[in-house]
N, C-alpha and C positions, 0 to 999 in steps of 0.2 A: 155772216158774222161782220158787225162793223168794225171800221179799222181802230177804235179806242181798245176794243176787246182785243183784236190781234195785236196790238203794241203791249199791251197787258201781260199777255200770255207768254210774248217774246221775252220780254222782261224778267218774268218768273222764270224761264229756261234758262236764261244768262247768270242768273243770280244763283241760281240751284246747281247749273256747272260750276260756278265757281266756289261754291261750295263744297261739290263734289272732289273737285280737283285740289282744293286747298287742305282734303282728308291727306293726300299724298304726302309721303318726306323722305326723306334721308335717314338712315341709319348707321351706325358706324359703331367701333367697339375694337377690341384685343382678342384672341382665341388664342387659349394656351394648352400645355398637356398636363397631367397631373402633379408633375413637380413644378408648375408654374411657368415652363420653359414656352415662350413664344411658338406658334407654329407657322412656317411661312408656306403657301401654298394650300392653307385649308379651303374647303368650297362652302359658300354661301348661296342658297336658292329659294326665292320664292316659291312654294310648293303649286305645282299646276301650271307655271309660266316659265317662261325663257328667262325671267330676270335672275341674274347670278354674278356672283363676284367672286375674287378669292383673295387671300389675307398677301402682304408685303411680306419684306423678310424679317420684320418685326411682330410679324403676327396680327398686323394692323388691316382694318378692312373700311370700307363704305359702300353703301347698296341705295341707290335712288330710288324713288319711286315706289315706294312701300306703302302698303294702306295699314289702319291699324289692326284690322282681321285677318290680317295677312298671316299664315305660319309659314316661318322660314327654317329651313333646315341646314345646320353647320356640321360639318362632315371633315373627316380626315382619313387618310388610308391608314387601317392598323387600330383604329380609336372608334370608340361607338358615338355614332352620328345622334345629336340632339335637335328637337322640333321644337320651336318657342314661339307661341303667338306674341306678335310685336305690341299689341296695345298702344298705351301712350308713350312707350320709351323711346328715344331717340338713339340713347346709348346702351348697346348690349354687351357684356362681354362674358365669354362663354369660356367654361373649362371641360374639356373632352378628356373622359376616363379611357383607360384601355378597354379592348374589348373584352367579353366574358372568356373568350377562346384563349387570348393572353394571358390575362390575368387569374381566373378561376380555373380553367378547364385542361384538362390532359389528355391527348388523344391517345386512346388505348385500343385494343382488339373490339372491331366491330363497333365504334363509337368514341365518346367523349366522355368524362368523368372529372368531377369538380375535383380540384387540387385537394381542399380538405378533406375529400374522402375516398383517395388513393391509398390501399392498403399494401399496395406491392412496391417493388423497385422499379424506378422510373426516371431518367434521366430527358432533360430538355435541352434544346439548342435553338435558339431563334432565329430569326430571318435576320436582325441586328449582327449577331455573331457570325452568321454566315458571310453578309456582306462585306464583314471587316477584313476578310482576307481572299483576296481575289485565287481563284481556285478553278482548275479546270473539270474534275470531279467530285462530285457533291461528297463522296465518302469522306474524301480530305478534311471536311469542314469539320468532322468528329474528332479531330486529332487532339488531343489533349483538352478538349471541351465538355468530355462526359466522362467521369469517372468509372474506371473498369473498364473503358473502352480501349483496344491497342489498335492505332491504325500507323501501316506501315506503306510507304509510297512508291512505285516503281517509274518506269521509264512512260514517255507521254502517249498517252490512250489505253494505256493498261489501266486495270481497275487496282485500287489499292487492297491489302490484304486487312481485313478487320477482323478482329476477335473480341468479342464480349465476355468477362471475368475467366481470362486465361483458355487454356485447352481442354477440352473435356471429351474430345474423340479423337480417332486416329485417321479417319476420313477425311470428308468435307467440314471443314469447321467454320464456313461464312454463316452469317446471319441470315435470317429471313429478311428482305426487304420489301416495304409494303406503301405504296404511291397512291395515294386516296382510295385506299382500301385494293388496289391491283396487288397481287402477290407477282414478284418478279425477283430475279437472281442478283442485281446492282443495278447501280444508278448511274451508268455510263450515259445513257441518252438523255439525262434531266439538266438543264441549266441550273445552276446555282442559284442564278438571278429570280428563279420562279419558285424557291421555297419559302414556304410562311414560316415553317418550325419544323424541328426534327425528334421525336419521340424516341429513348432507346430501351427497350421492355427487357430488364434482366432478370427475373425470378418467374417461378410458376405460376403466381397469382396473375399475371399480365401478360403471359406467353403459352398459358395452356390452351387457350382457346383455338390457337393455331395449331396444335398438336404436333405431325411430324415435320412441319416444316418449321417449327421455334426453337428446336433442339439446342442451337447455338445463340438463342436471342433473335429479338425482332427488332428492325429500325423502321419506325413509322414515318414516313414524311407527307407532310400534308402541303399542297402548292397552294399558291396565292390566289384567292378568289374575287371578286367583281364586288366593291363596297358601293352600299346605298349613297346617292348623290350625284353630283355632275360629273361627267367624264374627265378621266385625267391620264394626259398622256406623257409617260416618261421615257428618257432615252438615257441611256449611260455607254461609256467606251472606257478603254484604258489600253496603252501602249507601252511596252517596254522589253527588256533583253534577260537574257538568264544564260549565265555560265559557271563552270566547273574551274576553279582556281587551284586546288589541290592536285598534287603531282606525286606519285613513286619517286624517290630517290634512285636514280638506274645508273648504270656506268656509262661514261662516254667513249667515244672509240678509242682515245691514248687508255683507258684504263680497261677498257674490253679487250682489248689485243693482246695485253699483258695476261689478263685473267687468263685467256683461249691459251696462251703459252704456258700457264700453269696448270691447264688441264690438258696439255700436249698435242695444241693446236697451234699453230703459226700460219696466222691469218694475216701478216703485213701485208705481202704483195698483193692480197686479194683484197685490201682495203686500199691499195695503192690505186689498182685497179679503176676505184669509181673515185679517186681524187682525193682520199682521205678526208670525207666529210663526215656529220656528225649529226646525223635525224633525231630528233627527239619525237620519237612517234606518239607519246602521249600527246602532244601539243597539234600531232596530226589529226586526233581522232576528236579532240574537243573544239568546240566553236562558239560563239556567241550567238545564242539563239533568240529570234526576233517572237514576241509575245503579242496578240493582239485579240480585241474584243469587243463586239458592238451588240447591244441588246435594246430591244423597243418593246414598250408596253405599252396598253390600254385597258383602263378599268373604268365600269362605270356600274350604275345600278338605280333601280325605282323600288318602288314598295312590293312589287311581286315578282321581281327578276333580277338578276345580276349577270356579268358577264365580264370577263377577261382575258384578254388576248396577247401573246407574246411571241416576239421572234429573238433568237441569237445566232451570230455568227461567231466563230470563236478559232484561232489560229495560232498552234504554239509550235515554232522550229526548236527541236530537241536541241541538247547542250550537247549530244554526241551527233556527229556528222550524218547526214542523210536520215535522220529521226524525226517524226513530228506526228502531230496530231491536228486535224480539223474537221470541226463539226457545224453543222447548221441543225438549229433545234427551234420547234413550233408548238405552241400550246394554246388552247381553247376551253375555259373551265365555265360553263353556263348553268344558273339553276332557273327555275321558273315554279311559281308558286299558281294553282288554280284551285283556288278553293282549300278542301282539306288534301289535295292531293299536291306534291311536291315533286318535281322531276328534273334532274339534271344528268350532266355529262362532263367527264375529264378526260381530256384526249391531249397525247403528247406523242409528237413525229420529232425523230432525227436521221440525220444523215451522217456519217462520220468516214474520215479517210485516215488510217493509219499507217504510217512509215515504221516500223518497228524496228529497233538494233537487229543487224544482221550476224549471224555467227557463222562460222565455218568450221569444221573438223572436231565439234563438240567443244569448240574455245569461243569465249566471247569477244569481242574487240579490243577491251581493257588487256584481257590474256595476251592477245597476239601483240599488242604494242609494247606492254613490258618484256616479252620474251625476244623480241628482234632484234637484230645485230645492229647499232648503231651506225657501222660504218654503209650500209644498203641504201639505196637513195630509194626515193617513193616510185619516180617514175622511168621507164626505160621504152623509149619509142621505137626499138630495136625489137623490142618482145611484143608477142601477141597480146593484144588487150593495153599496152603502152604501160605496162607496170613492172618494179622489179620485187623479186623476191629472192629468197635463197635457194642454194644449188646444194648439192652433195659436199663439193668443197667446203661449204660453210659451216657444214655439221650441225644446222640449225634448221627445224622445219616448221618454226613459227611461220604464219602466213601474213602477208602484207596487210595490216589493216584498212589501209585508205581503199586499197582494192575489194576486200571483203564488203565493203561498207559503200562503194561507190558503184561498182562495175555491175550493170544490171540493176534491177530493182527490184523491191517488193512492196506490194500495196495491199491493205486489207480493208475492203469496204463494207460498211455495215449499216443496215436501215432497221430502225425500232420503232415499233409502233405500240404505247402502252395507254390503255385507257380503260373507261368505264361508262356504262349508260344503266342508271337505277331510276326506280320511281317508290314514294313515299307516301302511303294513305294513312290518313288517321282513321279509322274505323270507328273509334269510340274515345271518349276524351280518357289521353292516356294510354290508348292501347293503338300503335303502329305496326303498319305491316310494309315491308320494304323487301322489293326486290331488285337484284343486280346481277349484272353480267359482266364479266370482266375479261379484257383481252392483253396479251401479251407475245407479242408475234416479231420475228426478226429475222432477216437474212443475211448473210456473211458470204464475201467472197475474197478468197487469199490467193493473190497471185505472185508469182515470183518467176523472173527472167533473167537468165544467166548467160551471156556469150562466151564464146570460147575465148580461152586464154592460154597462156604460159609464161611464167614471170619469173620461172628457174626449175631446175629439174625436178623438185619436188611437187611444184603443185602446178597443174596443167588441166585442162580441159578441153579437149580436141572437138567439142560440139557444142553448140548453144541447147540449155534445156529451157522448157517451159512444164511449170506444175500449177497446178489451181485445184484450190479446194473450193464447192458450193455447198453451203449449209441453208439450213431453211427450218425454221422450228415456232410454235405456238403453244399457249397455253390458254386454254378458255376456263374460268370458273363461272360456277352459278351459284349465286348464293340466296336463300330465300329466308328471312327472320322476320320475329313477332317478338316484338317487344311491349312490355306493359309498363308503366309506372303510375304511381299513387302516392298520396300520403295520407295517413289513417289519424286522427286527433291533433294536427298539427304539429305530432313528433314523428311518427314511424313511416319512414321513407322506406319504400320497397321499388326495385327493378328486377323484373324476371326477361330473360333473353333467352330466345329457344332459335337456331340457326341450323340449317341442312345446307351444306355444301359440297359441290360435286367440281372437281377438278379432271380437265382432260387435257393431256399434253401430247405430242408429238413431233418428231424430228426425223429431218432425213438430210445426207451429205452425201458428195459424189466427189472422189478424189483422182485427179488424172494427171498424169505427166508423158511428157515425150522429149525427144532429142532431135536435131536438125544438124548434119555435117555439113552441108552445102553453103549456108548462108547464116551469118548472124544479125540479118536484117527480119528474119521471119519469127514473132512471135506468137506464134499459134499451136496449139495441141494437134497433133496428129497420130494416126495410126499407128506408124512403122515406129520402132522403138518408143513402144509406149507402155505405158502402165494404166491399170483402171480398177478404180475398186469404190464400194459404196455401202452405205448402213444407212438403218432407219428404225426408230422404235416407237412404241407407243406405251402410254403410261395413263393409269388411272387412279383417283382417290377420293373416298367418299369420308363424309363426316358429318355427325349428330351431335349438337354443341347445345348444353345447357349452363346459363348462369344465372345466379340470383345475389343482387347485393341489397344488404339492408342495413340502415344506421337508425339509432334512435337519437334523436335530436341534435344531429350532427355530433356527438360526443363519442356513441358505442357503435362501431362497424362491424358488420361481418360480410363477408364474399365466398362464395362456393361457386364451383364451377368444374363441369364435366365434358368430355369429349371421347367420342368411339369412333375410332379412324379404321378405314381398312386402304391397303396399298397394294398395288398390282407389283411391287417389286419383292413381294415374299409369296413362297409357296400356300398352296391352300391350307395347311396344316398350321400356319401362325400370321394369316394374312390380318387379320384383327388385333386391334391394340386399344387400350383403356386409359384415358389420363384424366388426372383431376387436379384439383388446387382449391385450399381453403386458406383464408386470410382474415385476420382482424385486426382491429386499430381500436385505440383510444385516444380521443383529442381532447388532451388535459386540459388544454387551455379554455377549454368550455366550461371547466368544471366552476360552481360559483366560488371555492376556495381560491381561484386562479384569478379573480378580478382584481382590477387596480396593479396585477403585477407585472414585471417587466417584460413578459413574455406577450408576444402576439399570436405566435404558432408555438405547440408543442405537443406532438403529435408522437404517440409510439404505436409501431404496428409490427406484425409478424405474418409470415406465411408458409407456406409447406406446399408440394404437390409434385407433378410427373410431366415429363413430356417424352415424346420419343423420337427416333431418329430412322430413315430409311434412307439417308444419302447414301446411296451404293448404286454401282451400273445397274441398268436394268436385266431382268432375266438371269441373275446370277444364281438363283435356287435350281436352273436348269442347266444340263450339263453342254458346254460349248465344244467345238473342235478348233485345232490350230491346223490351217491348210498348208499348201507347198512345203511340207515336212518328205525329206527324201529318206528311203527304207534303203540297206544293203542287200539287194536281192540277186542271187545269182552272177554275186562279183560285179554288179552296176547299182547305180542307182535308179531307185523305181520312186516315183512321185506318190505320196500317199496325205494322209491326216495323222492327227496327234491330238491325245486330251488336251483340251484347254484348260477350260474351267470346269473343276468336278461340280456335279448335282450336289444339293443339299437341301432337301425338303424341307428340313425341320429349322431352315433358318429363321432367326425371328428378330422382332424391332430391338434396338438401343433403347434403352431408358434412364433417364436422369431424373433422382430424386432431389428436389431443389428445397434446401432451408435458407428462409432470412428473416434475420430481425432489422428494423431501422428505426430512428429517431429522425423528427423533422423538428426544426425551432425556428421563431423568429423573435428578434428583441425590438424594442423602441419601434413600433409600428413598423415591422419589415425592413427596416433600416440595417441591422444584421439579419442574416439568414443561412440556414443550413441544414446539412443532415447527416447522418452516421449509419452506415449499414454494414454488417455482418453476415457472409454466406457462407454454407458449408454443404455441397454438393456431392452426389455420388452418381456417377455413369455406369451402368450396368448391361452386360453383355454387348460390349463393341466389336463391331462390326470391322474384320480385316483380312484383306487376302493372302491366305498363308500359302507360302510356294509348296509344289507337290512334288513329292519323291519321284524318279524315275521310275521306280519298280512298282508303283500304281498305274503306270501306262503314258504319263507324261513324257513328253519328248524335251521338256525343258522350258521354262516360261509358264508354265501350267500353273494355275493356284485353285484354291478353292474358298469363297466367303464363308468366316467360321466368327461366330459369337466367342471372343477369346480372352475378354480383359475387363477388369473395374478399376474404376477409375476415381479419386476423390479430388476434390478441387474446393480450397477454401482461399478466404479473404476478407479484407477490409475495404470499406471505399467512405470517402469523407468529402463532403463539398462547402463549402463557407463561400458567402457573398456580403460584401458591405457598399452601399450606397449612401452619398452624401452631395449637401447643397450647400452652398455660402455665396450668398449675390449671385453675381455671373457666372461664377465659378461651380461645376458638378464634377463629379467624379464616383468611380466604383471600382471596386476589385473582386474578382472570382476567382478562387484557387480551389483544384480538387486534387486527389490522390486516389489512388487505386491499389493494392494487394492483392497478388494469387498465386497460390502454391499447390501445384497439383502432384498427386502420386500414385504409381499404380497399386492397389490393393492385392487384385488377386489375378491370374491367368488361368486359363483352362487344362483343365488335366493334359499332361502332356506335353503342354507348353512351358518352356523355363525363359525361354526369350526371344525377341524378334527383332531382328535389324533393317535398317532404313536408310535413308539419305539419296543421295543424288547418283547418278551411274558412276558404278566402280573405275578407279583408274588408281596409277601407282601413288601411293600415299594419300588416297580420296576412297578407299573401298567402303562399302556401307558400313560407317561407324556409327551413325544414330541408332541407339538401342532400347528397346521396351524390357522391363525387368521389373518383378515386385519389388517394392520398398524406394524404387526411385524415381524420379519425373520421367515424363513421357518423352520418348526419344530423345535422351540425356546424350553428351557425345562420349563414346566409348574408345578408349585407346590409351596408349604407355603415359607415365607419368615419367618427367625426366629429372636431373638431378646435377646438371655441370655437364662437363667435358671430362674425360680422361686425360690426366697429364703424362702418365707414363706406364710401362710396360706393367709394372708391380701392380698399381689400379687395377689393370684390367684383368690380371691372373687373382688378384683377391675375391673377384668375383665369381669369375668362371674356370678358374683353375688354368694351370700353363697347359696350351697348346687346343683348348677346349672350344675357341670360339676364332671367327672372322674378323673380330671388334679388336679396334687397336689403339693407340695412342692418338687423340685427336677427336676420336669419336665421342657420340654421345652416349652420357651415362641413362641406360633406361633403369628404372627402379625395378630390383628384383621382388615384388611384392611377398612373394612366398618363401624366399630366401633358398630354393634348391639349386642356384646356379645355372640357370636354365631360362633365358629370356622367350617365354612364347605367348600363346595367347590368355594361359592363366593370370599372366601378370596385368593384363588388359584392367581397367578399371573407370569410374566416371571422372572424366576431366573437364567436364562444362555442362552446363544449362543452359540452353537459347532463349529460354523463356524469361522476361526480367521479373523480379520482384514487385517491381511496381511502378506504375506507371504516374505521372502527372502533369499538372497544366497550371499556369497563372495568366488572368486576363485583365489588364489595367486599362481602362478610358477614362477622359477627359474631355472636358469642355469649356472654354471659356469665350464666350459673347459669340465670336463666328468662328473661332476654331475650335478643332476638333483632333484628339491624339488616341492611338489604341498602341498598346504593346503587349505582345502574346508571345509567351514562353512556354515551352514544352519539354518533355523528356522521359526518359526510362532509366533506370537503375538495377543493377542485379543480374543483368542476362551476360551471355558468353556469347563471342563469333568465333566461329573456326576460319580464320582468314588464309583461304586457299591462295592467296596472290602470295603470301609471306611463303608459304611453300615453295612456290614458283621461282620467288626473287632470292631465298636462300637455301634452298633445298640442296643445289650444288651435287646432284644427281648426273647431269650430263649437261652439255652446253647450249647455255639461253644466257640471254641478258641477264643480270642480278643486280640486286641491291648494292649501294655503294656499300654496304656492312661487311660485304663481302672479303673487301680489302681489308680487313681486320679478323678474320677469320683465324682458326687454330692453325698455328705454322709449327708442322713436328720436323724435329733434327735427331737423327740418332734415337729414334722412339721415346723421343720427350719434346713435350711442346712447350717452345721456347717463348710462348707470350701467355701465360696463364689467366690473364685477365680476359681472353677472348671468350665470347658468348656462343659463337658459332663453331661448327665444327669444321673438320677438314674437307676438303673438296673431296666428291668422290670417294666418301668412306665407305664404312660397311654399309650394307642395304638396311640396318635398321633405323639408319640415321633419316631416312626418307620414304621407305615403303609401306608405312602405316602410319596410322592417325597418331601423332604424340602431344604432348603438352606444349610443346613450343609454339605451335601454331593458335594456340586458344588464347586470345586477348579479351580483355573487359570490353563489352559492349555500349556501356552506361555513356550517355549523352545527355547535357541541356541545350537546347537551340532557341536562340530568337526567332522564332518562326514568322512574325510579321510584326512590323513597325510601320505607323501611318501616321503622317498628319495632311490634315485637309482644313479649306476655308470656303465659307459660304457667303458667297456674294449678297451684299445687301445696298438698298437703297432705292429711291424712286426714280432711278434712271434706268434699273432694270426688269422693273415689275411688269412692264408694257410688255415687255418681249417673252418671260417666264416666269415661275412663281418660286422658282426655286432654283438654284444652280451652286454647285459644290465641286471643287478642285481638290485634287488630294495626289499626295506622293506617297508608295507604298515600297518597302524593302523587304525581301523572304530569304529565309535561312542566312541571314547575312553574318551570324555569327554562331558558331557550335563550339561549344566546349567539352572534351572528351579526350580520352586515355587512347583509344583505337588509332592504330597507326595507318588504317586502310583510307580509303578517299571518303568514305562515309559509313558513318555506323548504323545509319537507318538503312537496315538490311531486310528487304523480302526475302521470301524463301526461293530456293535453287529451282525449285521447280512447284506445280501444283500442288504437291503433297505436304501435307503438314510434319512429316518424318524428314524433312529437309529445310526446318526453320534454322535460320542464323548459321547459315554457311555462304561465305562471302566469294564467289567465283569469279569475280570481275562484274558485279551488278552494276546496274545502271544508278550513278550517284546523284544525289537530289542537289538542282544548282542553286548558285545566290539568284536573285533576281532583283531589278528595281523597274517598277512600273510608274506610270504617271496616268492618271485617269480624271473624269470629267461625270457626273450625274446630274441631269437636268429634267425637271418637271414642268410641264405647262398649264 
């Protein structure tokens, strides 16, 4: 090749390369959300290359080296990605719409459903709502945000008490929790930062597919998944403090010494022995607790796969001394498409440590604190253990609450693994087979060590004690489902689902304890002076499920489902249960006559159906024995056994018939939205442990599980939301209200009433009562009507010389008028369940500022304030409320201060020996649950470091409006039973807190 030709070829190559290079260019633009708000941190990526960029705080981007034929993907977490071919444009503005999951679909049993086609009662809570309130337990996110859902929080690390549409059973009333299709008992191991949405299923149309597990409703949790687009790294943290600021007003040392004299004890010299100090015991058990949280997540995705990984560390020091909660949680969610096969996994692991509030002698720390004599010091180095407590001379057996809380320790260590692995194959167009195996695994270790001590003659322990309970359990669920979806003639939409599900559960526990007299340094279990016990169970459940959804042109909807369940908790006579649901809907807004109306949504729906309940202890259909029972034989005790649970081979399922009518509406292109619901449910054959009489061979404590009651529950629910935008200012308001009323409509033959409540003691005997025509476990006791002012008033009720009641004692209402006060005069004195619950969420944003205010509350419920009984009962010498200084003063048989509302001290037994109206208080409250102000940084100076950075300050429980005199009207149950609701035994109060946080996206 000659030189001229070579030069010509080189010239052509140079010109060609310049021509090609000239085609590369820079594109720019703005990415916004559906409302037009700029999206900082949105991703821009040229498909098939590493060429990418992200938007700044104003939603602007610039991407170099782009060719006209390139396809560019615009993405943002939670919104639908868009892919655009560049062409000749240099400026490309993009509006990303909400994902179908968030906008059009609702998570229901075994899948999702278009919101417009939902015929049942479903409430949803989004990740935005959850993130607005810093919480340690995901259940708390539902408080005030879902109509008809009641949430009561407790101590750090404890699971909130959650009920849906009131109380419909007498046993376990907790809803079923489902995390990404995994059935579980609570959300304690799940980081709130990992939640994408929560759906609350409330009627049979939505819950029947879960059969026996869904009797109390279902809470469906969907965790965040990876999104298509470039990887995104997010980090968030907050730190703050929490404290309880309210106190009971109790007597100081001077007042207490005079009060003790009035009760016959001169403790002046005893107080002088300790220097006449004045200890505020309530201040000693409360503290300012530090809260801190750190969470990190990474998300990415391609055309065929997505993944998201997250980790969180959370630590909460309680507002009560030596209480707290610490958790490490990890989550990995992955999906992979391989042609027509889709596989995936959702795995969550958590490790937690709980320092629970410690109790002693059946009393809470608060009960000890309000009863302790104020002249006693906290510490005394001369006493074994270093604390000071009461002795016989003090006449007061309350324990030093600081010693109870701090001497020794109690730790509960938990491990939780919740996850699933699934595969879904599209066999034919519209026909899919899915197989899934789920695991809910846990281990727990509850360890308590208390060294020897003696802080007075009343309270001492000559040995160190170690007690430990180790538990382990797992539930494995196998689901195999077949789904067929088709559309006929473009208007008839049909979906058929069939599922076979098998549940295998087992658990075991070992409890041991020992004592050591030689040293306080040995915290180990020993055989000497030891105790040992163990328990284990296995349970199985088998279910066959069918669901058919049909709609005509999105206007007329019909949904039918059925489930047949077998549970190992029942005997062979009644092991199987059948449950069904039927629902219909009419999307009125789709009708021709509704065109051009103000309605963007108008849907009428109705449903009815049944669910079952098997939530009783295992093996209750079979007889059990109580060991270590002594029989008197030959003048001596002989060890033996007695009947524990009596066999009941005819034990059968509880069942609940749900009926629901709802109306969904939206105005002005969904600017104003809402729904109305009415429900009327009836629970039949409710299961309850009925005490056995000694005549049947039970030695006390024996029971038989029986189907004894039918209960009706009804109510309304209203949800209304409004969204608006004016320039840079956006705001929204969402309000909800739910009512609930329950009534016992029948009891089994021979059963007239059932009593429940906490462990009985003076003034707190089992006073929660079940009776036809009344609410479930209402408060049962005496009505009161002031104070007897003189002997004539006493004689007018009882007759001369017929009673020990004297002037200055409480007037108990003689309801039957027979001049005898006995159990026949007891009646309904309160209802622990609220008439309605409500919530209001206000959000606003202006440029870089954002604001959130969340208010929640309940109304119409009563609380039995046992603390008031302790402080105002005056049956024996304890510290007391300052109100006792104005108690009835009796001189020569006449009350000299007739305006007094408290009786005389140490009066007639009737003043304090039984539950009465004096201690019933209105438990209604309105609480500013959260208020937050945030600011998002913007400007070119920051975008080279991160795509988004938001700083915020938030306050929780800062204002509570209530007439309740206790420390906190948000009262959890006195124990795990539904029949002890609304009883305040000094429960852990909800603290006020202020936190500061930052969320950063890279």
